[in-house]
VEXKE-949989 format. One record per residue (C-alpha): residue in three letters; z, x, y. Coordinates in nm, 3 decimals, m for minus. Layout:
N
<ALA <Z X Y>> ...
This chain:
142
<MET <m7.480 m0.489 m8.678>> <ASP <m7.566 m0.854 m8.638>> <GLU <m7.925 m0.943 m8.548>> <PRO <m7.969 m1.124 m8.197>> <ALA <m7.997 m1.488 m8.267>> <VAL <m8.326 m1.664 m8.265>> <ALA <m8.303 m1.941 m7.995>> <ALA <m8.339 m2.260 m8.187>> <ASP <m8.605 m2.548 m8.131>> <PRO <m8.468 m2.845 m7.959>> <SER <m8.643 m3.087 m8.158>> <ARG <m8.365 m3.030 m8.409>> <LYS <m8.066 m3.140 m8.203>> <ARG <m7.967 m3.471 m8.126>> <VAL <m7.817 m3.595 m7.804>> <LEU <m7.624 m3.918 m7.754>> <VAL <m7.621 m4.020 m7.352>> <VAL <m7.338 m4.257 m7.278>> <ASP <m7.386 m4.437 m6.970>> <ASP <m7.293 m4.823 m6.865>> <ASP <m7.537 m4.717 m6.557>> <GLN <m7.885 m4.821 m6.692>> <GLY <m8.075 m4.595 m6.446>> <GLN <m7.844 m4.282 m6.511>> <LEU <m7.900 m4.379 m6.893>> <ASP <m8.244 m4.375 m6.880>> <LEU <m8.253 m4.049 m6.668>> <PHE <m8.012 m3.850 m6.893>> <SER <m8.217 m3.968 m7.148>> <PHE <m8.555 m3.885 m7.019>> <LEU <m8.429 m3.538 m6.912>> <ALA <m8.321 m3.463 m7.257>> <ALA <m8.637 m3.598 m7.431>> <LYS <m8.836 m3.389 m7.176>> <GLU <m8.671 m3.072 m7.303>> <GLY <m8.798 m3.158 m7.656>> <PHE <m8.429 m3.295 m7.771>> <ARG <m8.382 m3.619 m8.022>> <VAL <m8.218 m3.861 m7.798>> <ASP <m8.005 m4.190 m7.888>> <SER <m7.813 m4.386 m7.610>> <ALA <m7.554 m4.607 m7.540>> <SER <m7.454 m4.801 m7.260>> <SER <m7.107 m4.863 m7.366>> <GLY <m6.819 m4.674 m7.502>> <ALA <m6.811 m4.932 m7.785>> <ALA <m7.170 m4.899 m7.878>> <ALA <m7.123 m4.512 m7.880>> <TRP <m6.847 m4.512 m8.073>> <ALA <m7.017 m4.701 m8.345>> <LYS <m7.337 m4.433 m8.333>> <LEU <m7.067 m4.138 m8.340>> <GLN <m6.894 m4.277 m8.681>> <SER <m7.257 m4.342 m8.833>> <ASP <m7.420 m4.025 m8.747>> <ALA <m7.246 m3.751 m8.523>> <PRO <m7.495 m3.594 m8.272>> <ASP <m7.506 m3.234 m8.192>> <LEU <m7.381 m3.301 m7.822>> <ILE <m7.291 m3.611 m7.611>> <ILE <m7.358 m3.666 m7.272>> <LEU <m7.054 m3.899 m7.140>> <ASP <m6.980 m4.057 m6.838>> <LEU <m6.603 m4.149 m6.777>> <MET <m6.637 m4.435 m6.622>> <LEU <m6.739 m4.716 m6.934>> <PRO <m6.612 m5.056 m6.933>> <GLY <m6.397 m5.149 m7.198>> <LEU <m6.371 m4.808 m7.419>> <GLY <m6.380 m4.564 m7.143>> <GLY <m6.495 m4.215 m7.160>> <TYR <m6.125 m4.041 m7.153>> <GLU <m6.040 m4.279 m7.458>> <ILE <m6.364 m4.131 m7.659>> <LEU <m6.250 m3.782 m7.578>> <ARG <m5.925 m3.886 m7.753>> <GLN <m6.087 m4.070 m8.051>> <LEU <m6.330 m3.784 m8.114>> <GLN <m6.013 m3.537 m8.138>> <ALA <m5.854 m3.807 m8.333>> <GLU <m6.105 m3.835 m8.545>> <GLY <m6.223 m3.476 m8.643>> <LEU <m6.495 m3.511 m8.422>> <GLY <m6.337 m3.269 m8.148>> <SER <m6.603 m2.974 m8.218>> <ILE <m6.881 m3.185 m8.092>> <PRO <m6.947 m3.063 m7.744>> <VAL <m6.945 m3.286 m7.462>> <VAL <m7.087 m3.283 m7.123>> <VAL <m6.888 m3.517 m6.872>> <VAL <m7.098 m3.683 m6.636>> <SER <m6.931 m3.892 m6.312>> <ALA <m7.032 m4.008 m6.000>> <LYS <m6.653 m3.998 m5.920>> <ALA <m6.564 m3.741 m5.662>> <MET <m6.369 m3.484 m5.869>> <ASP <m6.211 m3.174 m5.704>> <ALA <m6.169 m2.826 m5.851>> <LYS <m5.855 m2.877 m6.015>> <ALA <m5.934 m3.200 m6.170>> <ILE <m6.276 m3.073 m6.327>> <ALA <m6.040 m2.749 m6.449>> <LEU <m5.809 m3.008 m6.628>> <LEU <m6.109 m3.183 m6.777>> <LYS <m6.233 m2.875 m6.952>> <GLN <m5.934 m2.831 m7.100>> <GLU <m5.987 m3.103 m7.332>> <PRO <m6.111 m2.925 m7.673>> <ASN <m6.444 m3.056 m7.681>> <VAL <m6.542 m3.097 m7.320>> <ARG <m6.796 m2.799 m7.211>> <ASP <m6.900 m2.887 m6.876>> <PHE <m6.903 m3.127 m6.610>> <VAL <m7.198 m3.236 m6.418>> <ALA <m7.172 m3.464 m6.073>> <LYS <m7.422 m3.740 m6.043>> <PRO <m7.704 m3.723 m5.910>> <ALA <m7.790 m3.430 m6.131>> <SER <m8.048 m3.142 m6.074>> <ALA <m8.309 m3.152 m6.338>> <ALA <m8.300 m2.804 m6.381>> <ALA <m7.951 m2.753 m6.408>> <PHE <m7.924 m3.000 m6.677>> <ALA <m8.174 m2.918 m6.889>> <ALA <m8.040 m2.531 m6.853>> <LYS <m7.689 m2.649 m6.972>> <LEU <m7.821 m2.844 m7.269>> <HIS <m8.029 m2.547 m7.406>> <GLY <m7.737 m2.313 m7.322>> <LEU <m7.438 m2.535 m7.502>> <LEU <m7.708 m2.615 m7.806>> <GLY <m7.834 m2.266 m7.830>> <THR <m8.200 m2.367 m7.818>> <ARG <m8.494 m2.263 m7.609>> <PRO <m8.659 m2.436 m7.336>> <ARG <m9.022 m2.573 m7.360>> <GLY <m9.282 m2.318 m7.313>> <ASP <m9.056 m2.049 m7.485>> <GLU <m9.155 m2.067 m7.846>> <PRO <m9.187 m1.720 m8.002>> <ALA <m9.515 m1.587 m8.037>> <ALA <m9.689 m1.649 m8.377>> 
């Protein structure tokens, strides 16, 4: 029987935040960093794609509505380039019904959807759940 997995230290995981709204980019970056993750950010699809090609992150927080290279195009390129296993949390201020969200989650690497504005606690829980990390303050006893 396998032993239960020990939750990883979030400082060993890198999150790429992609959003063209500077306020949202700063907020998601701050929330991920506050949870102990290493954070990289990009304010455009082209900048995100350049970072993805040089050093793949452990998780991507991706806004769909980006100028130029948009979120949907990034999802397609990830799959085409063999990076479809990187989990993606899609964020959007655009109202989406349950059917549209369900369709979006059928994309191979889309693991979840977060509507803006996001709850800090729910957002942190999603990151830890998807990356198998422990929240700050949950460090194992020595």
